[in-house]
C-alpha angles and dihedrals in degrees: 000000000000090000093047092057089058097051118129086195127040107196096066114165098228103061126114087247089060091050090051088051092055090049090062092057105097099163110109095208092055094046091051093051091049089050091051091049091052090048100053104031126072107247118241137167116277091013132052118050085060130204100233144337117262125212103176147349135208130171110328094344140097118196123200127213090270095052099257114145128213124195100229112225092164113042096161084273091281097103103074092130095035134258120303092003102198096218092054093043093053092050090050093049089054092051093048088064092051115033118346095167135028116198120222117275088042131082129203137205100254091053092049092048093049094050089051090048096053094045090050089059096049128091127238117354097333093134107126119092139186124187129215137176094246146016095250087061092048090056088048091055093046093054093046091049090050090054090052095047097045103027086227127108102195119107135189118213136160131268111250091021121138120208100158141302103264117108094255091046095049089048086060094039128080108216113113092208091071100039101043116112091006096110119205113014133181110316128230098047117137118186125205133185116280117244105268133164095186124056091346125138092252098036096101091061087072095218099113123238100319093102087065091060089048089054091054091056093045092054091046093053094041097045102039127197094056109160105179144018109212116196145143110249088224116008110244105198101061096007105245109180115196121213125251089250093053093056095041089053092047091050089053093047094050095049092045092055099037093245118149114237108222114190119201106207095155095122099031109039126101101053101318091123096034092265126081086244127019093228088068087073088065102040084239130159115204127197097225128011123200118206135179144120104062090032088086092057093247090294114065127047104244133157138161147179124223117200138171119284091241090062092071090109103110100085092133096048127071102231093175116009096178128161091222094038097134100025111184090202093049090046095051091048091052092047090049090048090056091046095050091049092052096043093049101039092235095165092056091048092051093053088053090050090050093064090048094050091047092053094044097044092047088051088056091050090053089052100043121049085196087079109082099173140006117204127176153140129187106333093334113099139165127198111196114206121206133179091224127012090216097053092029089211113172116264093213098156091045090051091056091049091054092047095052096041088054092048088053090055097045104268119119126192140138131255117220133193086013093281112041117099106211119203118195112157128177112279092235092065115131123232091244088055091050091052091048091051093050092050090056089047092048090054091049091049090053089050092050093047091051091050092059 
């Protein structure tokens, strides 16, 4: 199990547990479709071979071709407002009849309105926007802009971070699954440990996550020519939540050394943490913010960067030369997403759900020694499984048992770092649906505990 203990993702598609899952699928139509998928798509980790064949989606649910439903607590972080949100769908239908595409060199009213909306939500002078068709492209634009602004190409990021799958994004990212076998990548990237208070390299010191900020300054001073620090405000995959003190110290360090603070909020913005943006929890003003995923309302691929007004100095460079750069459909979906959130008080609801989830998940921790740590904010929660709370050794096999037991009973989520159950449900989920999902999870934890 040595390789399993080093996983940066848990629900890999080549494990023995995945083979056992396939053995349970008796429906001939599903088996046939899965075989066709394997035949025609290039295989890759975390993707093909696939789990199941979907036919429809609605609200918090995915439905397969045989009618089985899954409560989706993963959703690739695009499903904040649920699947097929009728308010967003109607706005998109209206736009389809008017202007479905806007070629480069032209602008359009929805794109302008979305730019204005994003800037109105940002602190300070963050009032310049660029759109892109995906989060990876937003990261690319941010890295390019940082080079122009600072005149320096070096970047600091975190080990085990994910910022996209293109060559420049994996160069800046920290997950081995995406870098292995790729050969030379973008030069000038230095990685440091992520702020962690459980199973982290500095956790035993017992002084919180401030040593991780000290490490940042040490690398900046030793390396020199650092232009940017790229980091998720709160790490989505295994739910690492830095302290207020950490973020205030990081902001001071970046300002002191003229290093741009680039926040990747692609998976966690738009209410996931109970605020529109996660940095609002820290009274933090970044230099560049990267957005995506939920920005498209769970329907359209849409991403953006928001930067300081003084960074508008790259007029002779194409920072993001994308065919769908100012997508009218993507912009309408995003505007409808904001409208729906405001009209339905989604942020207030998520903060109430946070208290419920904290109480319930800590109750499960008290019940199951398998749970080493529970971390969460808003409707983003991580349950870290360990074989022993004293040694804190990863419980990788048990995490897979939990995941597949939950899938059997209609609850879908991802496993990160090999042993962290990540729960990220749609923000529109009802209290009754949360209780139903947690009952499925509790049953799976019991089975995994008995299997030890």
